[in-house]
N, C-alpha and C positions, 0 to 999 in steps of 0.2 A: 692362402692357409688362416693366416692370422685372422681373418674377416671371419670363416665358417669357424674357428673356435670362439671369437667375441658373440657370431650370432646363437652358438650354442648354450654358452653360460648364460645367455639373454634367457632362450626358450627354457633352462632349469630353473632360473630364477622364478619365473612365469607359473611353474606347474609344482612347485616343492610346497607352495603353501596350499595349493589344493589337495594334495596327498595328504595334509594332515586332519582334514576334513571328516574324518572315520566315525559318522552316527549310527547308531545300532539303536532300535530298527532303521532300514534306509526309509528316509522321508519319501514322499510323492516325488517331488519336485525340489532338486537344488541348484542353485549356480553359483557360481564363485566369480565375484566382481575383481578382477584383473588390474583394473584402473583403479580401484580404491582401496585406501591404506585400512589397513587395519581396528580395530575400536580397543586404544589402551583403557585397560581397566585397574583404577587406584584409590585410594584413599579420597580422592577430588569427585568420585563416581557418585552419581545421585540415583536412587532408584524412582520412579513415580510409576502410580497406577489412579487412572480417572474413578471408576467406581467397580466395585469388585475385586476379584483378584486378590484379595489379601493374602490367602494362602496360600497361595503361587509366589509372592512375594517374601513371605516370611518363610518359605522353605527354600529359596535360591540365599536367602540373607543368613539361614542357618548354615547351608552350605559353604559359602563362602568363608565364614568366620570359623566353621570346625576344620576346614580342607585348607584355607590357605591365612587364615588368622589376617583377616579383611572385614573390615565393619562400616557400610556404607551410610549415609542420610538416605531418610525415607522419606519421601514428599506426596501429600496427597491432591495438591493443586499443582495447575499446570504454571509455568514460566517457559516464555519463548525465550528470553533471555540466556535460560540455562543452560550450559552444553557440558557434555560430558555423562550422558541420561541414559537410562536402562529404563525405557517406557513399557508399560502393560497397558495396554488397551483394548476394552470391550466392547465391539461393537458389530449387533447381529446384524446389523443393516449392509455391514460392509464386506462379512466372509458368512461362510455358512454354518451354522451352530457348532457343528463337531469338528469346525476347520482353523488352523492357525496361521498366521504367517507370520514368518521373523526377516525381519531387514537389518544387516550389519554394515555399520559404514566408519567412519575416521571419526564422525562427531555424536554417532547414537547408537543405540542397538534398540529395536521398536521389534516387539508380537504383539500383532491385533491378531485378534480372537473374537470368535462368534460365542462364546460362553466362557464361563470361570473355569469349566473342565477343558478345557480346548486352549485354553491362557496357559494352564498348569502344565499341558502336554510341552508346550513352547516354550515354556522355560528348563523344561526335560533336556530338549534340546539345546536349549543355549548352553547348560551345564556340561553339554558334550562337547562343544565347541571350544571349551576352556581347556589348559594345559593341563597336563596330566602329572605334573610336579609339584611341589611344593614352591612356589617362586613368587618373587613378588612383581614381577614382571607379566600382569596378566593380558595377554590378548585374543583378540576374538576375530575370528578371518572375517573380512568382506564377504559377505553370502546374501542369497535370497532366497528363501524356504515358503514353499507352500506344502502343508500337510494336511492327514487326516486319516481316520484309521480305516482297513478293511472289514472286520469284525468288530459287533458290538460289543460280544462278551471275549473278554481275553483275558483267560482266568490261570492263578497257580493255586496248589493245595497245598495242604501241611499237616500232617498226622501227629497228635499231641498224644495221644492215647496210649501208644507202643511205648515211647519216651516224652517226658513232660520237659516244655521248653518254656522258659520266664517269660515276663511281659516284656523286659528290653529287649531278648533278643525279637521275640513276637515284632516288635515296633523296627527293629532292624530290618527283617522280613520283608515287611510292608515296605520301607524305603528302597529294597530291593526291585522290590514290585514297581515301585511308583518311577525310579530313572527307567525302567523300560518299555512302561507306559501300559501295563497290566492294569485291569478296573476291577478284577471280582478274587477276592482271597476267599478259597473256601476251608473254614476251620474246621477240621476233624474232630470235636469234643470228647467222642464218647466210643468205647466199642468194649468188645471184650478183656480189654487189658487196662482201663483202667477210664474212670466217670471224670475229666476234666473241668467241670463247671458248676459252679453253687446253685443248686437248688432249694429254697427257704425252706418250701414246703413239706420235701424230703431231704431232710439233712445227712442221711445214711447212705446217702448216695455219695458224698465227699466223705463221710468221716467213715465208711466202709471201702465203696466202689473205688474210690480214689487211689487205692494201695493195691500192691499185688506184693505177694513173699516171696519173689525169685521170677528170674529169666532163663528162658536156653543160654546156651554158650554155642554160637555157629548156627550155622545153617539146620534147621530142622529134621533130622531130632533133636538135635545139640548133645553137647555135652555137659556135665557140672558134676558138683558134688552132693547131690540130694537128690533120690529117686522120690517122685510122689505117683501115687495111683489116680487114673484118672477117672470120672464118672463112670459107671459100667453103663453100656451103651445100647441099644436095641436092637433086637438078634436081627434087623435088615442090615446092620452096618457089620460088615466084616471086617477086623483089624486083625495084624498078627501079635503074637506076644510081644515084640519088641515096640509098638505101635502104643501098648498100652502101659507103660514105663516112660515117665517123659523125666528127664533129667535137668536139673536147672541150677543154678550158681546160687540158688537162697538167699540173695542179697533182696531186700526192702526196696520197692521204687514206687513211687506216685508224687502227687502233685496236682492240685488244682488252682482254677482262677476264681478269688471273689468276685461276686457280680460288681463291685467299684472295681476291679480290673478288668474287666469286661466294658464298663462303661468308656474306661480312659480308651483302653484298646479302640474301642470303635470309632469315639471323636478323633483318636491319630489318626485312623484310617481314613477318614472324612475330610480331613484336612489333604490329604494324598490322593482325594477322588476315587479311595476306593470302597467299594461296598464289599462287605465283610456276609458270607454265606455260613450259615451254623449248620454243621450236620447232626444231629442226634440219632445214632441208629435204630431201625429198629423194621423186621419184631427178629431180625439175628444179633447176632454181633453185641447182644445185651447180657454178657456173663458176668460183668463188673454193675449191671443193674440188679440183676438175679441173685447176686451175692448178698447186696443190701436189702432188697425188696422179693425175696423166694417167691411169696404167693403169687406171684406173678408168672409163673413159668408152669409148664405142662407137666409138672411134678413138682405141684406146692409145697409137698413134705418132708423136701428133697434138702439138703445143706449144698449150696451152691458154692464157689469161690470164683474171685478173679480170675481170670486165666493169666497162667505162667507161658504159655507158649502160644507160636503163631503157626502159619504155613497150614499145612494141611488139616490138621487138627481142629482147624476153625469149623469147618464141616459138621464136626461132630459134637459141637457146643449147643447148649439148649437153646430154645425161643422163647419169644413172649407167648401168653395163650392168647387168644382171639375172643377177650371176653369184653362184655362191659366194664368190669372193673379194671381191666389194662386200659381198655381208651380212656376210661376218666382219668388215670392215674397219667395218662402218656397227656392227655390235655392239658393236665394242671401244671405240667412242664414246660409244654410248649407255649401255656402261656406266659410262662416267667421270661423264656427265651425270647419270644418275641416282643415283651417288653424290652428288654436289653439291645435286641439288634434290632436296627430300624427298616432292613432290608427288606424288599418284596418277596424274598423266596425266605424257604428254609429247607433244606437237606434232611431225608428221613432216610437215607440209606437203602433197604429194602432189596440189598444183596444178601448171598450165598446164604439163602434160609431153608435148613435141610428139613425135608417135608416129614421125615420119619417120626421127628418128635409129635407133628400132628397127629399123626396115623396112627401111632400107639398111644395118643390120648384118647380117653372117651368121653372128657368134656369138649374136645377138638371136635370127635366125632357127633358129636351132638348139637355140634354152633353150625355146622356145615348141614346137616339135615333139616334142622328147622330154618335155615336161611336158603337151602333148595341149591347145595354147592356140591358140586358133580366129584370135583377133587380138590387135593389138598394147593393145585396152582390156583383154582378158585378160590381159596381160603385166605392165600397171599394176596391175592387182587382184594379180596373182602377186606381184608386188614390197611390194605393201603389205600384204599378207597373212603374208609371210613375217617383215616387221619386226612386225607385230603378233603373230605367235605369240613371237617373243623377247621381247617388252616384257612380255606376259602373264606367261610364264614366272617373270617378274621383279615379279609382283606388281603391275604398273604397265598401264594402259590408254594407248590411242594417241586422239587427236584428229586429224583430216583435215579439208583443206578439201573442200568438197562435189564437186571432181573424183574423190573416190574411191570414188565410188559407180558409177565407170563399170568395166565388166567383172566388177561383183556385190561388193557390200561386206561388208570383214572382219567376223568375226562378231563380234566386242565394239566396235567403234571408234565414236567419237562423231562426228558431222559439224558443220563449222564453214561455215553456209552463207552464200555472201559474191557469189554470183552469181544476185541476188534471194531468193526464200523458196523456190523448189522445191526443193533439194535437201533443206532442213530439213526440209519437207512429206513428201519421198518417205522420208528416215529416221524421222522418227514414227511414220508408215505402216508400217514394218519393225522398231517398235519398236525403234529407237536412239535417244540423247538426242542432239540437235539443241543448236545453240547458233546464233543468229541473229546474223547481222553483212552485212546488205543493201548493198551497194557503193551505192544510191543513197540512201542515209538512212541511214548509220551511218558510213562513211569519211571522217573529219576530217581528213583530208589534202586531201579537196578544200575548195573555196572556200565560205565562209561567206554570201555572198552573190554573186549576178551577178555584177557588178564588184567584184574586190578590189584592195587595194593594191599585194599583192607576189604573186610566183608562186605559183599553187597547181595541183592536179592540177583537170581539166576541169571537169564537170558542178558545180554547187554544191550542198551539203548545208545547208537551210536549217534555222534553230535550231527552228522550227513543224514542221517534216519530224519532226524529230530528237522533239521532243517529242509529236506525233501518233502516233509510229509503236507499235505495239500486236505484239508478238511471238508472239502466239498468232494462227496464219493461222485466217479462220472456214471455209478448207475442211476442219478437222481433225475430227473427233468429240471429246467430252469424254474418252474412254481415251486417243485419239492425242494430244490436246495435253497430257496427263501426259509427255510426253516433250521437248517443248520446254523444257530446263533455265532456259533463260533467252537473255541476248544481250550483244554487244560492240561498243563503238567501237574500230575501227582507226583508227592513225596512222603511216602509211606516209611515210618520211623524203625521198623523192625529193628534194623541193623546199625540204625544212625542214633548214636548215644549224646551228642554233643555240638554245639552250634557249628564249630569247624568243620565236620563232616557235613552237614546243612550244606555249608556254602560250598563245599567241594561237590557235593550230589549234584548240586542247582546250577554251576557256573562252568562251563558257560552253555550250557542246554537251553538255559533262560532266552541268553540272548537269541538263539536260534528259535526259539518258540517266537518271541516275541516279534522277529519280522516275519515269522508266517503268518500271525495275527492282525498286523499292522501295516505293514507295508504292501503295496502293488504287488499281485503274483509274478508279473512278469517284468518286476524288476529284481524277483531274485534271483542271486547268481552265489553259487558258495566256495568257488576262489576268491570271490569280492569281499565276501563274508569274514571268510578267513584272514584277507590282508587286515580290514577294518578291525577283527579282533585282536590285533598288537598292541593298537590304542587304548582297545576296552581294559586289556590286561594292564595295560598302566594305568590307567584310572582303578582299577581297584587293589593296585598295589598302594595307590594313594589312598582308599577308603581302608585298608587294611582288611583286605577280603581275601580269604581261602579260594584257589580256585585251579582247576588242571590247566596245566599247561599243555597237555599233550593233544592240542586241537589241532595238530595238521594229518591224525592217523586217521 
């Protein structure tokens, strides 16, 4: 009996360290080396990189300093006599460009990568091997890991138009994405409710368009202490008397990023191997623009205001006129935007454009007649194609929401499918790249549970639904599936007014999405994911992040 107990204790002693290896997203291959002792990380440990990889080493150095108050020495030349090392080696002749290998034993931790980008992801994995408490006894378990991503596009979105978030928080947001090996940040900078980017040629965009005089309280139509009459609508739109009056809180809200701040954020993202895709909405969701420059609307003599409500009223808001004057104005804006963002992609929105405004506009009807356009859907396509031609001429590609398929898809456009998967399927069948972001699965502004403690968008997006989502639709052939570039989580801020709420809405659904996009499909296991979340939550506590703990529901 005694021998059996001893044997049992020995087996447990081998299994316990392995149970502490809880990495999200799950690596392609992970082996726990039972015969090796863990690596001891302390003030005598040194960092080494051969060439490149400086951003990765800097990131690790900052993380250790901030969370463990540990500052390590950094060497840029090899020394075979030196022990207790963390080595970062970039050698595309030994591993694939997008791959890294991490090996840890009692003598050293070595990350071998095929590129600077892959090296950075190796460092993110190393961070998840560290203790989740602020302790002076830091160990890295003896492991061998081989890893690379499944999808090329792993995106996360943030709407700063409905509610503005400052530069410091945007940097934190980028750090969250980096930890989860996400590589695209979709920055929703303009909408009906606020223009958030400085455009030097058109200063009124931020002087007027960046500020609104109130916001509704609660879900649409909201409750407040001030009644405002909305614009008179065309006869084609039928609304009730209740809809004609919108109640707001009367509190002024706004803010914007200067061009210097934009450059600062872009540089910060680049050091985390994240590409920022700016979104400049057109032809709809442009009330903030029209408030500043009303001559670009379908009713040029009207005084527009920055929208104070959201939800269903958006479809009643005016759209930009599809005129040469408008196109030149937008081209000037995009010239400044493209100068600030090195991204090869510009998101131009293209969604929820109510056709009634063009239908009742004599100028719009004349534009359609002149260009041989049969209906307002073709006019929208004409608008998008015009802007795409300009963006393409500058060596960049447009991304648009799935409505850009209406009237005919622009020749080189990427489709972001939010109204289910239909738009993405249609785009892939036309040999266009598609990014899947279906609202019912990947809109993180929706509640995480059927009953939430705070105000969120209606139908919940459950953690299990996010984790079990498959970006490649079964309807596509193997060849068509190659056009599914990846997927993206969206975080709209109508009911999110502060950073803590952003964090709560984001976590742990970002963990689930990261595993969908990074890890091999066959390795996904929801119960195991839930188990690993327990360690991730401890890490969030260490980092001071707010999150939902009801992960098992």
